[in-house]
C-alpha positions in Angstrom: 0.0 0.0 0.0 2.8 2.4 0.9 4.5 1.8 -2.5 1.2 2.6 -4.3 0.8 5.9 -2.4 4.4 6.8 -3.1 3.9 6.1 -6.8 0.7 8.1 -6.9 2.4 11.0 -5.0 5.3 11.0 -7.5 2.9 11.0 -10.5 0.8 13.8 -9.1 3.8 15.9 -8.0 5.6 15.5 -11.4 2.4 16.1 -13.4 3.3 13.3 -15.8 1.0 10.5 -16.7 1.9 7.2 -15.0 4.7 5.5 -16.9 5.5 8.7 -19.0 8.7 10.2 -17.8 11.7 11.9 -19.5 13.6 8.6 -18.9 10.8 6.6 -20.7 10.9 9.1 -23.6 14.7 8.5 -23.9 14.2 4.7 -23.7 11.6 4.8 -26.5 13.9 7.0 -28.7 16.9 4.7 -28.3 14.8 1.6 -28.9 12.9 3.0 -31.9 16.1 4.4 -33.5 17.8 1.0 -33.0 14.8 -0.8 -34.6 14.7 1.8 -37.4 11.1 2.8 -36.7 11.3 6.3 -38.2 7.6 7.0 -37.8 7.8 6.1 -34.1 10.9 8.2 -33.6 9.1 11.2 -35.2 6.1 10.8 -32.9 8.5 11.5 -30.0 9.2 15.0 -31.4 7.1 18.1 -31.6 6.3 19.3 -35.2 8.7 22.2 -34.7 11.5 20.1 -33.2 15.1 20.9 -34.1 17.9 18.3 -34.4 21.4 19.8 -34.1 24.3 17.7 -35.4 27.8 17.8 -33.8 28.9 20.0 -36.8 26.2 22.5 -36.0 24.0 21.7 -39.0 20.3 21.5 -38.2 17.3 19.5 -39.4 13.7 20.5 -38.7 10.2 19.6 -40.1 10.4 17.3 -43.1 14.2 17.5 -42.8 13.9 15.3 -39.6 12.4 12.5 -41.6 15.0 12.8 -44.3 17.8 12.8 -41.6 16.5 9.6 -39.9 15.9 7.9 -43.2 19.5 8.6 -44.3 20.9 7.6 -40.9 19.0 4.3 -40.6 19.8 3.4 -44.2 23.5 4.0 -43.7 24.1 2.8 -40.1 23.0 0.3 -37.5 23.0 2.2 -34.2 23.6 1.0 -30.6 23.1 4.2 -28.6 23.5 4.6 -24.9 22.5 7.8 -23.0 23.8 8.7 -19.6 21.8 11.6 -18.2 23.8 13.9 -15.9 21.1 16.6 -15.3 17.4 16.8 -15.8 15.7 20.2 -15.0 11.9 20.5 -15.1 10.1 23.8 -15.3 6.4 23.4 -15.5 5.6 22.0 -19.0 9.2 22.1 -20.2 12.3 20.2 -19.3 16.0 20.0 -20.3 18.3 17.0 -20.0 22.0 16.9 -20.6 24.5 14.1 -20.3 26.9 11.9 -22.2 26.4 9.3 -24.8 28.2 6.4 -26.5 27.1 5.1 -29.8 28.3 2.1 -31.8 27.7 2.8 -35.4 27.9 -0.1 -37.9 28.3 1.0 -41.4 25.9 -1.0 -43.4 27.8 -0.7 -46.7 31.3 -1.7 -45.4 30.7 -3.4 -42.1 33.1 -0.9 -40.4 32.3 -0.2 -36.8 32.8 3.3 -35.2 32.6 4.0 -31.5 31.4 7.6 -31.0 31.3 9.2 -27.6 29.9 12.7 -26.9 27.6 14.9 -25.0 24.0 15.8 -25.6 21.4 18.4 -24.5 17.7 17.8 -25.1 14.8 20.1 -24.6 11.3 18.7 -24.1 7.7 20.0 -23.8 4.7 18.3 -22.3 1.9 18.7 -24.8 -1.8 19.0 -24.2 -2.2 15.2 -24.4 0.1 14.9 -21.4 3.0 13.3 -23.3 6.6 14.6 -23.3 8.1 15.3 -26.7 11.5 16.5 -27.8 11.6 20.1 -29.0 15.4 20.2 -29.5 18.1 17.5 -29.6 21.7 18.7 -29.7 24.6 16.4 -30.1 28.2 17.4 -29.4 
């Protein structure tokens, strides 16, 4: 009974639907990217979301679909996120941390191990779900 009350208190305090947290958003993103489910990845983003590559180039709108289509066609991804900070401000949140990604080149079989940092911005929409508004990779 105490566990149920604690869970209920956490859900009410956080304002998130049960089972819908920033961590679960990240888990879905990583899983959907790995499984090459582009439509599912895009449902995790707001329509005005911005993806910022390590070189500073950006993709938005229809460019997001094109980016994910190109990436999933060229690579097999094994991405691991390690959040260092999550800040929540009402219906917005930011998350920053480090990542490691193993990228298998589908054409040559070469494997790259890519470490870096990331910063995500999220918004809770009217349906109560958190979605990415900005994903920066460094």
